[in-house]
C-alpha positions as CSV (number, residue, x, y, z in Angstrom):
1,M,-0.1,-0.1,0.0
2,F,1.3,3.6,-0.9
3,Q,-0.4,6.8,0.1
4,K,0.6,10.4,-1.2
5,K,0.6,13.0,1.2
6,S,-2.9,14.8,1.6
7,I,-4.6,17.3,3.8
8,D,-7.8,15.4,3.4
9,G,-9.1,12.4,5.3
10,Y,-8.9,13.6,9.0
11,K,-11.7,12.6,11.3
12,P,-12.6,13.4,14.8
13,A,-11.2,11.1,17.4
14,I,-12.1,13.1,20.6
15,D,-12.6,16.6,21.6
16,K,-9.6,18.5,20.1
17,I,-7.8,15.5,18.6
18,E,-8.4,14.5,15.0
19,M,-7.0,11.3,13.1
20,K,-6.1,10.0,10.0
21,T,-5.1,6.4,9.0
22,L,-2.1,6.9,6.6
23,V,-1.6,3.4,5.5
24,H,-1.9,-0.3,6.8
25,G,-0.8,-3.8,6.0
26,D,-1.8,-7.2,7.7
27,K,0.0,-6.5,10.9
28,T,0.6,-2.6,11.3
29,L,-1.4,0.6,10.8
30,L,0.0,3.8,10.8
31,V,-1.9,7.1,12.1
32,E,-1.4,10.5,12.2
33,F,-3.1,12.6,15.3
34,Q,-3.3,16.2,15.3
35,M,-4.2,17.4,18.8
36,K,-4.9,21.0,19.8
37,K,-3.5,22.6,23.0
38,G,-5.8,21.7,26.0
39,A,-6.8,18.4,24.7
40,L,-7.1,15.5,27.2
41,L,-6.6,12.0,26.2
42,P,-8.3,10.1,28.8
43,R,-6.7,7.2,30.5
44,H,-7.3,3.8,28.5
45,S,-5.8,0.6,27.3
46,H,-6.2,-1.5,24.3
47,P,-4.8,-4.9,23.4
48,H,-2.7,-3.4,20.5
49,E,1.0,-2.3,20.9
50,Q,1.3,1.4,20.0
51,T,4.8,3.0,19.2
52,G,4.8,6.7,18.3
53,Y,6.8,9.5,17.6
54,L,6.3,13.2,18.1
55,V,6.7,15.2,14.9
56,S,5.8,18.8,16.7
57,G,4.4,20.3,19.6
58,N,4.6,19.4,23.5
59,M,2.4,16.9,25.6
60,E,2.7,15.0,28.8
61,L,2.4,11.2,28.3
62,T,1.5,9.1,31.2
63,I,2.5,5.3,30.5
64,G,1.3,2.9,33.5
65,A,2.5,5.0,36.6
66,E,5.4,7.1,34.7
67,T,4.8,10.5,33.1
68,F,7.3,12.0,30.5
69,S,7.7,15.3,29.1
70,V,7.3,14.6,25.2
71,K,9.0,17.0,23.0
72,P,9.7,16.9,19.0
73,G,11.9,13.9,18.0
74,D,10.9,11.8,21.2
75,S,9.4,8.4,20.8
76,W,7.6,5.8,22.8
77,C,6.4,2.4,22.9
78,I,3.2,1.2,25.0
79,A,2.6,-2.6,25.3
80,G,-0.8,-4.0,24.8
81,D,-3.2,-3.5,27.8
82,I,-1.1,-0.9,29.5
83,K,-3.2,2.0,30.7
84,H,-1.9,5.5,29.2
85,N,-3.1,9.1,28.9
86,A,-1.7,12.3,27.6
87,V,-2.2,16.1,28.2
88,I,-1.7,18.2,25.2
89,L,0.3,21.3,26.0
90,E,0.5,22.9,22.6
91,D,-0.6,22.2,19.1
92,T,0.7,18.9,18.6
93,V,1.3,16.2,15.8
94,A,2.4,12.6,16.5
95,V,2.6,9.6,14.2
96,E,2.0,6.2,15.6
97,V,1.9,2.4,14.6
98,F,-0.5,0.0,16.0
99,S,0.0,-3.7,15.9
100,P,-2.0,-5.7,15.5
101,V,-4.1,-3.5,13.2
102,R,-6.9,-1.6,14.9
103,E,-10.1,-2.5,12.9
104,D,-11.7,0.6,14.3
105,Y,-9.1,2.8,12.7
106,L,-9.4,1.2,9.2
107,P,-10.8,3.9,6.7
């Protein structure tokens, strides 16, 4: 699968957070998240491993009991079923890979 860059295709995920599935295969799915300052990603978990990279912005990411100040260029990996949440401190863009594929994120 190949996808050209496009400003189209974003959909609301939760308040102040939009997402766009960029590409996916049989085992992985790549998503871009655009998050507005003040957005709160509530504490949650899912069975998917989640690996991310902060493209721009600033956020606090809590994985399990640890909280991290995340700046552009930082990355993370969250094992499946681990509770996590985030506070978005400024307009932020993150790219994340989910494995296995999140069916609910398929276009």
